[in-house]
C-alpha positions as CSV (number, residue, x, y, z in Angstrom):
1,X,31.5,9.6,-9.5
2,X,30.6,8.5,-6.0
3,X,27.3,7.2,-4.7
4,X,26.2,10.4,-3.1
5,X,26.6,12.3,-6.3
6,X,24.5,9.8,-8.2
7,X,21.9,9.8,-5.5
8,X,21.7,13.6,-5.5
9,X,21.3,13.7,-9.3
10,X,18.5,11.1,-9.2
11,X,16.8,13.0,-6.4
12,X,17.1,16.2,-8.3
13,X,15.6,14.7,-11.5
14,X,12.7,13.1,-9.4
15,X,12.1,16.5,-7.6
16,X,12.1,18.3,-10.9
17,X,9.7,15.8,-12.4
18,X,7.3,16.2,-9.5
19,X,7.7,20.0,-9.5
20,X,6.7,20.3,-13.1
21,X,3.8,17.9,-12.9
22,X,2.5,19.4,-9.6
23,X,1.3,22.3,-11.7
24,X,-1.1,20.1,-13.6
25,X,-3.1,19.5,-10.4
26,X,-6.3,21.5,-10.7
27,X,-6.8,24.3,-8.1
28,X,-9.4,24.2,-5.4
29,X,-12.8,25.8,-5.7
30,X,-12.5,27.0,-2.2
31,X,-11.3,30.5,-1.4
32,X,-8.4,29.2,0.7
33,X,-5.0,30.6,-0.4
34,X,-3.5,27.1,-0.2
35,X,-4.9,24.6,-2.7
36,X,-4.3,21.0,-3.5
37,X,-1.1,21.7,-5.4
38,X,0.6,23.6,-2.6
39,X,1.8,20.4,-0.8
40,X,3.4,18.7,-3.9
41,X,5.0,22.0,-5.0
42,X,6.5,22.5,-1.5
43,X,7.8,18.9,-1.2
44,X,9.3,18.9,-4.7
45,X,11.0,22.2,-3.9
46,X,12.4,20.7,-0.7
47,X,13.7,17.7,-2.7
48,X,15.3,20.0,-5.2
49,X,17.0,22.1,-2.5
50,X,18.2,19.1,-0.4
51,X,19.5,17.2,-3.5
52,X,21.5,20.3,-4.5
53,X,23.0,20.5,-1.0
54,X,23.9,16.8,-1.1
55,X,25.6,17.3,-4.5
56,X,27.6,20.2,-3.2
57,X,28.5,18.3,0.0
58,X,29.6,15.3,-2.0
59,X,31.8,17.5,-4.2
60,X,33.5,19.0,-1.2
61,X,34.1,15.6,0.5
62,X,35.5,14.3,-2.8
63,X,38.0,17.2,-3.1
64,X,39.1,16.7,0.6
65,X,39.5,13.0,0.1
66,X,41.5,13.0,-3.1
67,X,44.6,10.8,-2.9
68,X,43.4,9.0,0.2
69,X,42.7,5.3,-0.1
70,X,39.7,4.1,1.8
71,X,40.3,1.2,4.1
72,X,38.0,-1.7,4.2
73,X,34.7,-0.5,5.7
74,X,32.4,-2.8,7.4
75,X,28.8,-2.7,6.3
76,X,26.6,-1.5,9.1
77,X,23.8,-3.8,10.0
78,X,20.5,-2.3,11.1
79,X,20.3,-2.0,14.8
80,X,16.7,-3.3,15.1
81,X,15.7,-5.2,11.9
82,X,12.6,-6.5,13.7
83,X,11.4,-2.9,14.2
84,X,11.5,-2.3,10.4
85,X,9.4,-5.4,9.8
86,X,6.9,-4.3,12.5
87,X,6.9,-0.7,11.2
88,X,6.2,-1.9,7.7
89,X,3.4,-4.1,8.9
90,X,1.9,-1.2,10.8
91,X,2.1,0.9,7.7
92,X,0.3,-1.7,5.6
93,X,-2.3,-2.1,8.3
94,X,-2.8,1.6,8.4
95,X,-3.3,1.9,4.7
96,X,-5.8,-1.0,4.8
97,X,-7.8,0.5,7.7
98,X,-8.1,4.1,6.4
99,X,-11.2,3.4,4.2
100,X,-13.0,1.4,6.9
101,X,-12.3,3.4,10.2
102,X,-11.5,6.8,8.6
103,X,-8.4,8.8,8.3
104,X,-8.4,10.5,11.7
105,X,-8.9,7.4,13.8
106,X,-6.5,5.2,11.8
107,X,-3.9,8.0,11.9
108,X,-4.2,8.3,15.7
109,X,-3.9,4.5,16.1
110,X,-0.9,4.4,13.7
111,X,0.9,7.2,15.6
112,X,0.3,5.5,18.9
113,X,1.4,2.1,17.7
114,X,4.4,3.3,15.8
115,X,5.8,5.5,18.6
116,X,5.3,2.7,21.1
117,X,7.1,0.3,18.8
118,X,10.0,2.7,18.4
119,X,10.5,2.7,22.2
120,X,8.4,5.7,23.3
121,X,6.9,4.3,26.4
122,X,5.8,7.3,28.4
123,X,2.0,7.1,28.1
124,X,1.5,10.5,29.6
125,X,3.4,12.0,26.7
126,X,2.5,9.4,24.0
127,X,-1.2,10.0,23.9
128,X,-1.1,13.8,23.8
129,X,1.6,13.8,21.2
130,X,-0.3,11.4,19.0
131,X,-3.5,13.5,19.4
132,X,-1.5,16.6,18.6
133,X,0.1,15.1,15.5
134,X,-3.3,13.8,14.3
135,X,-4.9,17.2,14.9
136,X,-2.2,18.9,12.9
137,X,-2.7,16.6,9.9
138,X,-6.5,16.9,10.1
139,X,-6.2,20.7,10.3
140,X,-3.8,21.0,7.4
141,X,-5.4,18.7,4.9
142,X,-9.2,19.0,5.1
143,X,-9.4,22.4,6.7
144,X,-6.5,24.5,5.3
145,X,-5.9,22.7,2.0
146,X,-9.5,21.7,1.4
147,X,-8.5,18.1,0.6
148,X,-11.1,15.6,1.6
149,X,-9.9,12.7,3.7
150,X,-11.6,9.3,4.1
151,X,-14.2,9.2,6.9
152,X,-14.8,5.5,7.3
153,X,-18.0,3.5,7.3
154,X,-20.9,3.1,9.8
155,X,-20.1,4.5,13.2
156,X,-16.6,5.6,12.2
157,X,-18.2,7.9,9.6
158,X,-20.2,9.6,12.3
159,X,-17.1,10.0,14.5
160,X,-15.1,11.4,11.7
161,X,-17.8,14.0,10.9
162,X,-17.6,15.2,14.5
163,X,-13.9,15.6,14.2
164,X,-13.8,17.4,10.8
Protein backbone atom coordinates (compact mmCIF):
# COMPACT_ATOMS: atom_id res chain seq x y z
CA UNK A 1 0.00 0.00 0.00
CA UNK A 2 1.50 3.32 -1.04
CA UNK A 3 1.72 6.50 1.04
CA UNK A 4 -1.15 8.24 -0.74
CA UNK A 5 -3.53 5.39 0.06
CA UNK A 6 -2.54 5.44 3.71
CA UNK A 7 -2.93 9.22 3.82
CA UNK A 8 -6.34 9.05 2.17
CA UNK A 9 -7.54 6.43 4.66
CA UNK A 10 -6.29 8.48 7.62
CA UNK A 11 -7.95 11.63 6.24
CA UNK A 12 -11.19 9.74 5.66
CA UNK A 13 -11.23 8.44 9.24
CA UNK A 14 -10.48 11.93 10.61
CA UNK A 15 -13.17 13.46 8.39
CA UNK A 16 -15.68 10.84 9.50
CA UNK A 17 -14.81 11.45 13.14
CA UNK A 18 -15.36 15.20 12.80
CA UNK A 19 -18.51 14.70 10.73
CA UNK A 20 -20.10 12.51 13.41
CA UNK A 21 -19.05 14.73 16.31
CA UNK A 22 -20.03 17.96 14.56
CA UNK A 23 -23.65 17.00 15.16
CA UNK A 24 -23.05 17.23 18.91
CA UNK A 25 -22.58 21.00 18.59
CA UNK A 26 -25.66 22.72 19.92
CA UNK A 27 -27.66 24.80 17.49
CA UNK A 28 -27.83 28.56 17.58
CA UNK A 29 -30.67 30.39 19.26
CA UNK A 30 -30.75 32.85 16.39
CA UNK A 31 -33.16 32.46 13.53
CA UNK A 32 -30.36 32.20 10.97
CA UNK A 33 -30.48 29.13 8.75
CA UNK A 34 -26.79 28.47 9.27
CA UNK A 35 -25.76 27.69 12.80
CA UNK A 36 -22.51 26.90 14.57
CA UNK A 37 -22.44 23.32 13.31
CA UNK A 38 -22.68 24.24 9.61
CA UNK A 39 -18.99 25.05 9.24
CA UNK A 40 -17.64 21.83 10.86
CA UNK A 41 -20.13 19.71 8.89
CA UNK A 42 -19.13 21.39 5.61
CA UNK A 43 -15.39 21.02 6.27
CA UNK A 44 -15.69 17.40 7.37
CA UNK A 45 -17.71 16.60 4.24
CA UNK A 46 -15.04 18.28 2.15
CA UNK A 47 -12.37 16.17 3.87
CA UNK A 48 -14.38 13.00 3.22
CA UNK A 49 -14.88 13.82 -0.47
CA UNK A 50 -11.27 14.84 -1.09
CA UNK A 51 -9.88 11.80 0.71
CA UNK A 52 -12.11 9.55 -1.42
CA UNK A 53 -10.78 11.24 -4.57
CA UNK A 54 -7.21 10.80 -3.34
CA UNK A 55 -7.83 7.10 -2.69
CA UNK A 56 -9.30 6.61 -6.18
CA UNK A 57 -6.45 8.57 -7.78
CA UNK A 58 -3.81 6.56 -5.92
CA UNK A 59 -5.48 3.31 -7.05
CA UNK A 60 -5.42 4.44 -10.68
CA UNK A 61 -1.78 5.53 -10.46
CA UNK A 62 -0.85 2.23 -8.81
CA UNK A 63 -2.52 0.23 -11.61
CA UNK A 64 -0.74 2.30 -14.27
CA UNK A 65 2.64 1.92 -12.59
CA UNK A 66 2.54 -1.83 -11.94
CA UNK A 67 5.70 -3.50 -13.09
CA UNK A 68 7.63 -0.27 -13.31
CA UNK A 69 10.53 0.20 -10.95
CA UNK A 70 10.92 3.66 -9.56
CA UNK A 71 14.33 5.15 -9.99
CA UNK A 72 16.06 6.98 -7.19
CA UNK A 73 14.07 10.10 -6.48
CA UNK A 74 15.67 13.12 -4.94
CA UNK A 75 13.86 14.56 -1.98
CA UNK A 76 12.64 18.04 -2.76
CA UNK A 77 13.84 20.69 -0.39
CA UNK A 78 11.49 23.54 0.49
CA UNK A 79 12.09 26.50 -1.77
CA UNK A 80 11.96 29.05 1.02
CA UNK A 81 12.43 27.43 4.45
CA UNK A 82 12.77 30.88 6.01
CA UNK A 83 9.24 31.78 4.83
CA UNK A 84 7.85 28.81 6.72
CA UNK A 85 9.50 29.96 9.92
CA UNK A 86 8.29 33.53 9.46
CA UNK A 87 4.78 32.33 8.56
CA UNK A 88 4.64 30.13 11.63
CA UNK A 89 5.85 33.03 13.77
CA UNK A 90 3.14 35.26 12.29
CA UNK A 91 0.54 32.61 13.06
CA UNK A 92 1.68 32.33 16.69
CA UNK A 93 1.68 36.13 17.01
CA UNK A 94 -1.80 36.28 15.45
CA UNK A 95 -3.21 33.75 17.92
CA UNK A 96 -1.56 35.61 20.79
CA UNK A 97 -2.91 39.03 19.70
CA UNK A 98 -6.54 38.02 19.06
CA UNK A 99 -7.70 38.35 22.70
CA UNK A 100 -5.98 41.72 23.11
CA UNK A 101 -6.63 43.62 19.88
CA UNK A 102 -9.68 41.71 18.69
CA UNK A 103 -10.35 39.32 15.86
CA UNK A 104 -11.00 41.80 13.05
CA UNK A 105 -7.92 43.96 13.60
CA UNK A 106 -5.56 41.04 14.22
CA UNK A 107 -6.92 39.21 11.16
CA UNK A 108 -6.38 42.26 8.98
CA UNK A 109 -2.81 42.63 10.25
CA UNK A 110 -2.19 38.89 9.80
CA UNK A 111 -3.42 38.95 6.20
CA UNK A 112 -1.30 42.01 5.41
CA UNK A 113 1.87 40.60 6.97
CA UNK A 114 1.41 37.10 5.59
CA UNK A 115 0.76 38.20 2.02
CA UNK A 116 3.68 40.64 2.17
CA UNK A 117 5.93 37.87 3.50
CA UNK A 118 4.83 35.58 0.66
CA UNK A 119 5.98 38.12 -1.90
CA UNK A 120 2.79 40.06 -2.64
CA UNK A 121 4.29 43.57 -2.81
CA UNK A 122 1.70 45.59 -4.73
CA UNK A 123 0.35 47.78 -1.92
CA UNK A 124 -2.53 49.07 -4.06
CA UNK A 125 -3.85 45.49 -4.23
CA UNK A 126 -2.53 44.21 -0.91
CA UNK A 127 -4.54 46.53 1.34
CA UNK A 128 -7.93 46.16 -0.42
CA UNK A 129 -7.50 42.38 -0.67
CA UNK A 130 -6.69 42.12 3.03
CA UNK A 131 -9.68 44.31 3.87
CA UNK A 132 -11.93 42.20 1.64
CA UNK A 133 -10.77 38.90 3.15
CA UNK A 134 -11.20 40.25 6.67
CA UNK A 135 -14.67 41.57 5.80
CA UNK A 136 -15.69 38.17 4.40
CA UNK A 137 -14.58 36.38 7.58
CA UNK A 138 -16.31 38.96 9.79
CA UNK A 139 -19.53 38.71 7.75
CA UNK A 140 -19.55 34.90 7.73
CA UNK A 141 -18.86 34.16 11.39
CA UNK A 142 -20.53 36.74 13.64
CA UNK A 143 -23.24 37.87 11.24
CA UNK A 144 -24.29 34.81 9.20
CA UNK A 145 -23.31 32.01 11.59
CA UNK A 146 -23.97 34.00 14.77
CA UNK A 147 -20.63 32.92 16.24
CA UNK A 148 -19.12 35.56 18.54
CA UNK A 149 -15.56 36.60 17.85
CA UNK A 150 -13.10 38.15 20.33
CA UNK A 151 -13.37 41.93 20.36
CA UNK A 152 -10.20 42.87 22.22
CA UNK A 153 -9.67 45.12 25.21
CA UNK A 154 -9.87 48.88 25.83
CA UNK A 155 -9.89 50.94 22.63
CA UNK A 156 -9.78 47.82 20.45
CA UNK A 157 -13.08 46.67 21.93
CA UNK A 158 -14.67 49.95 20.84
CA UNK A 159 -13.21 49.64 17.35
CA UNK A 160 -14.45 46.05 17.07
CA UNK A 161 -17.95 47.09 18.13
CA UNK A 162 -17.98 49.62 15.29
CA UNK A 163 -16.99 46.91 12.81
CA UNK A 164 -19.39 44.16 13.93
